[in-house]
C-alpha positions, 0 to 999 in steps of 0.5 A: 918348091917351097909350096910343096913343103908347106903343103906336105907339113899341113897335110901331115899335121892333122895326123900327127896331132890326132896321134899325139892326142890318142897317145896321151889319152890311152896312156892316161887310161892305162895309168888310171887302170894300174893305179885303180888295181893297186888301190883295190889290192891294198883295200883287199889286203886291209880287209883280209887282215881285219878278218884275220885271213891270210894274204892272197898270194901273187898269181903264179907265172905260166911257167910255174904250172 
């Protein structure tokens, strides 16, 4: 019976490892995208301030139509 559990663990291990790698890669991509958008918004706000333009308002919510 012990061989059954060893085989079960070894058969599930690759799926779990690949899923964990996929999770961390996807999480990293989303974090980088979020940070890039934040930095871009800051740069855009600084440039608008330099030119004397008003700040860009946040996008309206769908319920604000």
